[in-house]
N, C-alpha and C positions, 0 to 999 in steps of 0.2 A: 299598472306599475308592479314589478315583481316584489314579493315579500323578501325580507332578509332571509338568506339561505344559511343554514347551520350544517357544517360538515366536520366530522371527527376524523383526524388523521393520526395514525401511529406510524412511526418511522425509525429505521436504523440505517447505519452506513458503516462501511469498512469492517465487516465482521471477521475478515481474514482467517477463515477456517477455524475459528474458535467455537467448536461445537461443545466442548466441556467448559467448566468454570476455570478461572485463573485467579491468582492471588493479587489482591490490592492492599498495599500498605497504608493503614489509616492511623490516626492519632486522635483518640476520643478522651477528653478530659485529662490530657497529658500522658495517657497510656498508649504506647504503640501496639498496634494489632495488625496481623496479616489475615485478611478475610477473603474467602472464596466468593467471587462475584462473576456475573455475566456468563457469556456463552449462549449458543442458540437454544439450549435446553431451557434456560430461564427466560429467554426472550419468548419462546413458544408459550410458556405458562402465563407470563404477564400479558401477552397478546390475547390469549384466550379469555382472560378476565376482562380486558378492554372491549373485546368483541361482544361479550355477554352483557356488559354494562350498557352498551350502545346498540343493542340488538334491534331496536325499533327506530334507529336514526341512521342517516347516511354515514358510511364509514369506509375509509380506505387504509390499507397498509402498504407503505412504500419503502423500497430499499434502494439507497443511493450508491450501491456498487462496492467493488473490491471485496468479493467473496474469497478470491484466491489468496494463497500464501499465508504465512504467519503462524503455522502450528505444525506439529508432527503429523497430523492427519493429512495435511497437504504434502508435506515432504515425502511421506510414504506412498500416498495413493494418487498424487498429482491431479486432484480435482474430482476423482471418481465419486466421492461422497457428497460433494458440494451441492449438486443439483437436488439430490434426495433430501438434504437438509432444508434447503430453501423451499422445495415443494411442500414439505411438511408445514411450513409457516404460511403457505398460501398467500403470497404477496399479490397485490393488485397490479404492481408494476415493479420491474427490476431494471436498474440502470447499469450499463457496462462501465466499469472503472478501468484504470490503467493496468492493475495487476492481473486482470483477466487476460491480458495480452502478453504477459511476461514470457510465456512459452509459445507465442505465435498465434496466428489466426486459427489453426486447425483445432487446438484445444479450446480456444474461446468459442468457436462455432459449435463444437461438440457439446459444450456446456449450455449454450443457448438452446440447442435442439432438445436437450434433456429437461429444460425448465418448462413447467406447465403454464407459466404466466406470460403476459406481454413483456418483451425485453426492449428497452428504449435506448436509442443512440441516434438522435435526430440529425446529428452532424457527421455521421459515418456513411461514406459512399461505398457501397458494396456492389455497385452495378457490374463490376468485372467478374463477380462470382458466377459460376455456371448455374447455381441454384442458391436460393436464400431461405433460411428457416422461416416458416410461416408466422412465427410469433415475434420476429424481429421487426421493430418499427424504426426504420433508418431513413436516410436521405433518399428522396424520390428524384432521381436525375431527369426523368422525363418531364416532370412538372417544375423542376428546379427549386424544390422546397423540402424542408425537413418534415417528415410525417410525425404525427403525434396521436395520442390516445384520447378518445372522448368518452366520458362516462356520464350517464344520465341518471338523475335523481328526481323523479317526477318531472316537473316543468323546468328544472334547473339542469344545465349542462356544465361540465367541468372539463377543460382541456388539460391533459397531463403531458408535458413536453420533457424529453430527456436530452440533456446536453452533457457531453463529456469532453475531456481535454483535447484541444485542437493541436497541441504539440505532443500527441501520443507517441509519435515516432522518436522523440527525443528521450523518452523515459521507459519505453516498452518495445515490444517486437511485433507490431502489426505488419501485415504485408504492405509493401509500397503500392500495390495495385488497389488497395482499399483505404484511401486517405481519409483523414479527419479534417473537416472543413471549419473555417473560421467561426468561432462561437457567436460573436456579436452579430455578424451579418446573417448567419443562419437563424438565430433566435428572433431577431427583429422581423424577418419575413414570416416565421411561424406565428408569432403573436399577431402580426397584421392580418394574416389569413384567418386566424381564429376570430378576431374582432369582426372581420367581414362576414363571417358565418353566424354572427350574433352571439358568440361565446365570449363573455367577459370574465368569467371565473377561470383564471389561468394559473396553474401550478407548474413550476419548473423543478424537475428532479435533476440535480447538478452533481457532477464529480469534478469540480474545479478547485475547491478549497475555499475556506471562509473569506479570506480577503478578496479573492476574485469574485465570489458571489456578491460581495458588497459593491464592487465595481460594476458588476453586471446589472444590479438593481438601479444604478445611476445611469448606465448607458442604454438600457432597453426599457422603455416605458410599457405600462400595461400589465406587468407581472403582479399577481396577487400575493404569491408566496413562493419562496425557494426552499426546498428541502435538499440540503447538500451533504457532501462528503469530501474525502481526500485529505483534509488537514487534521482529522481526528479531533475536532474542536468540541469541548464540553461547554454546555450552557446551563447555568444555574449556580446557586451559591452552596458549595459543598465544604465551606471552610470549617464548619463545626466537626467535620470528620477528619480534619487535618489534611484535606486535599486542597490543591491550589484553587484560588478564586477563578471562576469561569465567566464567560460572557453571559449577558441576560438571555433567557430563553425567548425566542421569537424577536430577535433584534430588528427594529424597523429602520430601513434606509429608504427615504422618500415614501413612496406608496407601497413598498414591498416589505413583507415580513420574511426574515431569514432564520432558518432552523438548521441545527446539526446535532447529532447524538453520539459524540465521542468515537469509540471504536471497540472492536472485539466483543460486541454484544454486551458491553458493560452497562449501557444505558438503553432504555426504550423511551423514545420521545412520544408524547401524546398531546396533540393540540386540538382544541375545539375552536374552529374558525367561523366567524359570522361574516358572510359576504353581502355587501350592499349591491344594489342594482348595477352600479358602475364596475363591479368586480373588485373594489377595494376591500381587503379583508381585515378584520379586527380579531385579535386573540382574546377570546372570551375566558378561556381557562386552559391550563395545561402546564406540563413540565417534562423535562427529560429526567427520568428516575433511575437511580443506581440500583441494579438488580443484585440482590444478595441471597445466597443459598442458605436455606435452613437445614440442609443436609450436612452440617458441620457442628462440631461441639463448640459452644461458646457460653460464657458465664451468663446467668439469667439477667443480671443488671445491664450487661453490655447488649444483650439481645433486646431488652426493653427500650434502651436508649436508641438503638438503631431503628427499631420499629416505629418509634415516635418521630423520627426525622421526616419532614415533609417531602424530601426528595429521595426517599428510600422505598423500594418495593422488596418484600421478602417472600420467598416461597421455594418450592421444589422444582426440579427439572421436569419437563413435560414427558409423559410416558412414551409418546410417539418418537421423540428424539432419543430417549434412552434405549428404546427397542432398536432403532436404526443403528445406534452406535455399538450395541452389545457385541456383535461379532468381531469388532475391531479393537475394543478397549483393552483387552489383555495384552495383545501384541504391542499396542502403543505404550502401555504401562511397562512392559518388559524392556522395550527399547529405551524408554525414558530413564529407567533405573540402572541400566547396564553401565558399569564403570569400565571405561576403555583406556583411560590414561590418567596421569597425575601431574598437576602443575606444582612445581617445587616452591613457587612463590606467586604472589599476586601479579598477573600480567595485565598491564593497562592498555587501553585503547583510546587514543585521541585522534581526531580527524586530521588536524594540521599540526605538525611538530613545531616546537619553539626551540630556544637555545638549549634548554635543559631536558626536555621530554620529547619523545617520539612514540608512536604506537609500537607496542611490543607484540601485539596480536596479529595485526594485518600482515607483517612480513612472514609470520608463521603460516598464515592462510596461503600466501603466495608460494611458500615452500611446499605446501601440500599440493598445489596445482602442478608444480614441476615434478614432484615425486610421483603423482598419479599418472601423468603423461608418460614418464619414463618407465613406470611399471607396466604400461601398456605397449612398450616397445617403440615409443615415438622419440625422435630426436627433438630436444627442446633446449634452447639456450637460456631462457629466463622467463619470469612471470611478472605480471603487473596487474594490480587490482585497485579499484577505487575505495577510498576509506569508508564511504557511506554504506558499502556492501557488508561491512563488519559492524555488528550492532552493539556488542557489550565487551566489558573486561572479562578476563578469565580468572576466577577466584582460586586461591591456593587450595590444593587438595584434589579430590577425585573429580574427574570430568566425565560426564555421561554422554551417551549418544543423544539423549534428550536435550542436554545443555547445548549441544552443537546445532542440531537440526531445529530445535525449538526456539533458541535464543540467540546464539552466536551468529549463525548463518541461516536465518529462517526462510530466505527466499530460494525457492527451488529453481535455480537458474543454472544452465549447463556451462561447462568449461569448453572453450574452443581453442584450437591451434591455428596460427596463421604466420605468414612470413612477411617481414617488412625490411626495408633498407634502414641503415643506421640513422639516416637523416629523418625518415618518417617517425622512427622511434623517438628521436630527440624532439621533433615537433609535437608529437602526441603528449609527451611528458610536460612540455612547456604549456601547451594548450589547456591541459587539465589543471595545472597549477595556477595559471592565470585565472581560470574559472573559479577555482577554490578560494583564491585570495581576493576575488572581486576586482581584478585588474582589467576586466572587459565589461562592457555595458550589458551583455547578455548573460552575466553570471547567474548560475542556478544554485549556488550554495557550496559550502565547503566539503560536501560529500564526494566531490570529484577528485580530491587529492590523491595522487598515485603513490601506493606502496609497492615494493618490488621484492623479488628473490633473484639472486645471482646477477643483480644489476644495481649499481649505485650511481648517484648523481649529486651535483651541486647546482642550485638555482640562485641566481643573483638578481634581486629585484630592480636594481638601478640600471641594469643593461637595457638597451632598446629591445622592443618586442621582436621576437624571432631569434634573439641572441642570448636569452637568459639562462639556458642550460650551459654552464661554462665548463662542466666536467661530467663525462658519462663513461662508465667503465663496466665491463662484463667479467664475471668470475668464471674463468675457463682454465682447465688443467691446473687447478690449485693456485692460480694467481690472478690478480686483477689486470686486465688489459683494456686499452682504450677501445671504445666503439667507433668503428670507421663509418663515415656517412654513406659510402657506396657499397659496403658489405651487406650481405643478407643474413638475417637472424630469424630463428624460429621462436615465436613467443606463445605463451598461453595466458589467457585472461578469462573472465566471465564473458559470456556472449553479450551482456549489457555493455561492457566496456569496449569490446572489440568492434561493436557496431557504431562506434563514434559518438556515443552519448557524452554530454556535459564537458565538452572541450577536447575529447579524444578524436575529433573528426579526421585527423591525419591518418588514422587507421582505416578509414574508408577506402583509401587507395593502396591497401596491402597488395604486395606482389602476388601472394597466394591468399585467396579470401578465407575467412574463418570457417572452420569445419569442426563440428562437435567431436570431442574425444569420447563421448558416450557416458559421461558421469556428471552429476551436479556438484556444486560447490560444497554443500554440506556432506555429501557422500564421500567426496575426496578427502575432506578433513577428518571424517570419522576413520577412514582407512589409514590415513597418515598418523593420526593420534594412536590408533591401536597398534600400528607397526612400531612406533617409537617408544610408547609406554610412558616416558617422562618428557614433559614439555618445558622448555625454557626459551627465553628471548634470544634472538640472534646476537652474536657477539660484536658484529660490525654494524655501525649506524649507516643505513643505506640512503637516507634522504637528508640533505643539508640545505637549509635556507639561509642566505646571507643578504645583507643590504647592499 
């Protein structure tokens, strides 16, 4: 009979190109503080300590995906630095998340090829590719089963399985020729095969989100532990720091332990697991610790209180990461600090308008799309954009390029132009609003709500489905004119919206398919803001919801 097997696992997820630290607002003993935390530089240092502490014990470092997007480093360099950063961390396995596919298969596969570690995606069918990266562990179509990684520690074997979103095409831009297969069906077959091979210690690296991980633990037996991502879930009690209460670290669902470590490299999870012969794991010790930089000025008493907190790690950025970033830091700092426009007042952003309030920022973003396309000599009638693609309010005062590319529009997604009939435009607006308001069973959340430029509409909830857009007008030649169902219109949107995501599926039948105008959302808004200098909300309310 096998002895109890002890395995130490460090883990991160959703680092989102946060190579440097970022500010976290805390409240310690009633005093608000802004503290520099996280980033891969601190992850590397904390990870080095963990590896040294367990140098004579089995140890794994796992990354549950979404390296892409989220910072100026990605907005400027489109992933060119990401592989170098992760290679410096030396993960034992990296899982592909949805944001790795925001700019399509080509960039995702370039990233995979540049990584030195195994890259997991057990439910990704890439059999149509002419060649596959050697380090990609994907679905084996010949055998009809997802592949997985096996690590041996003496007489003990551990299967590490990677599962990512099976609805990837709904929220990212993978090629239709490389589909993502059903999570539950694929994982059940993988676990069954591992058990047949005598491997009972089964770890799943997941990019499904915390709630779906819990469902997965109920639906698929035999999983020892899930290390997840996608939902940016914190685990641990950080209430003494004035941060919201989080889930318990290593939540048990049935026989499975579930772990996640926030986002942006703010936390490094460290779990010591004891595996019984059956593969059931117990959490012997561990926590997801908040990484706080000591390269900042803080009062001695505040420093001491932080250091005494059981869920805080304090230290400096790792020299290897600092060296990799050094050639880029000054340019990023210059961009972040460049004042390009001024907001005359606070401009709010809300996802779904109500009787009194509507987003003042999202229509400006749409204005920027129209302006940018026309600057490039393209005929455009109007723009449309989903509310979830705009992330924050715009504060009164100076607006920097860093504010735009790092916070307001952090996703490096291109703008596309396409031609639709008025009826298709009407259907797309209604589909997106139905999704945002939860009026359809497949609703994915309020981020789909459509904001527009040069286009205004009224949506009436009480009308039958398919008839809820009761007014739709286009601003043309200085006046509002009705949109005709049979007339053709040139639209600009993010490629995410134009590809029919989250209720916009009527756009999939565009008369002229989407074609990139050659600029990303943030770049367009930077140019628009610099050109106009002063920003204010549109004078006309463009989206009206009535009962």
